C-alpha positions in Angstrom: -46.1 -30.0 -37.4 -44.2 -30.2 -40.7 -40.8 -31.8 -41.3 -39.0 -28.5 -40.9 -40.6 -28.0 -37.5 -39.8 -31.6 -36.4 -36.2 -31.3 -37.5 -35.9 -28.0 -35.6 -37.5 -29.5 -32.5 -35.1 -32.5 -32.7 -32.0 -30.2 -32.9 -33.2 -28.1 -30.0 -34.0 -31.1 -27.9 -30.6 -32.6 -28.7 -28.8 -29.4 -27.7 -30.6 -29.6 -24.3 -29.8 -33.3 -23.8 -26.1 -32.6 -24.7 -25.9 -29.8 -22.1 -27.5 -32.1 -19.5 -25.1 -34.8 -20.3 -22.1 -32.4 -20.0 -23.5 -31.1 -16.8 -23.5 -34.7 -15.4 -19.9 -35.1 -16.6 -18.7 -32.1 -14.7 -16.0 -31.1 -13.8 -14.1 -33.2 -16.4 -16.4 -33.2 -19.5 -16.8 -36.2 -21.8 -16.5 -37.5 -25.3 -19.0 -37.5 -28.1 -19.4 -41.2 -28.0 -20.3 -41.2 -24.3 -22.8 -38.5 -24.9 -24.3 -40.5 -27.8 -24.6 -43.6 -25.5 -26.5 -41.5 -22.9 -28.9 -39.9 -25.5 -29.6 -43.0 -27.6 -32.5 -44.1 -25.3 -34.2 -40.8 -26.1 -33.2 -40.4 -29.8 -32.5 -44.0 -31.0 -31.3 -43.0 -34.5 -28.9 -40.3 -33.3 -25.6 -40.0 -35.3 -22.2 -38.8 -34.3 -22.5 -36.2 -37.1 -25.6 -34.7 -35.5 -23.8 -34.6 -32.1 -20.9 -32.8 -33.7 -23.1 -30.3 -35.4 -24.9 -29.4 -32.2 -21.8 -29.4 -30.1 -20.3 -27.0 -32.6 -23.5 -24.8 -32.3 -23.2 -24.8 -28.5 -19.5 -23.9 -28.8 -20.4 -21.0 -31.1 -22.9 -19.8 -28.6 -20.2 -19.8 -25.9 -21.8 -22.6 -23.8 -19.3 -25.4 -24.2 -15.5 -25.8 -24.8 -14.7 -28.2 -27.5 -11.4 -30.1 -28.1 -11.5 -31.4 -31.6 -7.7 -31.8 -32.1 -6.3 -34.1 -29.4 -7.8 -37.3 -30.8 -10.2 -38.5 -33.5 -13.0 -38.1 -31.0 -14.4 -34.7 -29.9 -14.3 -33.9 -26.2 -16.7 -31.3 -24.7 -17.0 -29.6 -21.4 -19.6 -27.0 -20.2 -18.3 -23.6 -19.4 -19.8 -21.3 -16.8 -22.4 -19.9 -19.2 -23.6 -23.4 -20.0 -23.7 -24.4 -16.4 -25.8 -21.3 -15.6 -28.3 -22.3 -18.3 -28.6 -25.9 -17.1 -29.0 -24.7 -13.5 -31.6 -22.1 -14.5 -29.7 -19.1 -13.1 -29.9 -17.2 -16.4 -32.4 -17.0 -19.2 -32.0 -19.3 -22.1 -32.2 -17.8 -25.5 -34.1 -19.6 -28.3 -32.4 -22.5 -30.0 -32.2 -24.8 -27.0 -35.3 -26.7 -25.8 -34.8 -26.1 -22.1 -37.9 -27.1 -20.2 -39.6 -24.5 -18.0 -38.5 -24.6 -14.4 -41.1 -25.6 -12.0 
């Protein structure tokens, strides 16, 4: 796999991990720094910029609600579409590395 493929795989895996973290934080949601702390064991060199890019992507896809304005930190919460994807009740379009359900 070349660098472009590795970068894509990393982004898609990060999106799934963010969604899983937000699912665990339901019903309140959580901040980007708490998400980073939860994902660091899987992606040790993860940056807050990467998290923001992928949270923005998930928000554009209509899967999370983002609050970027109340403080310097971003705060995210899964919406009903995101919950359905995490709970495998709907199909997941490409762009998120959701594992197959067993």
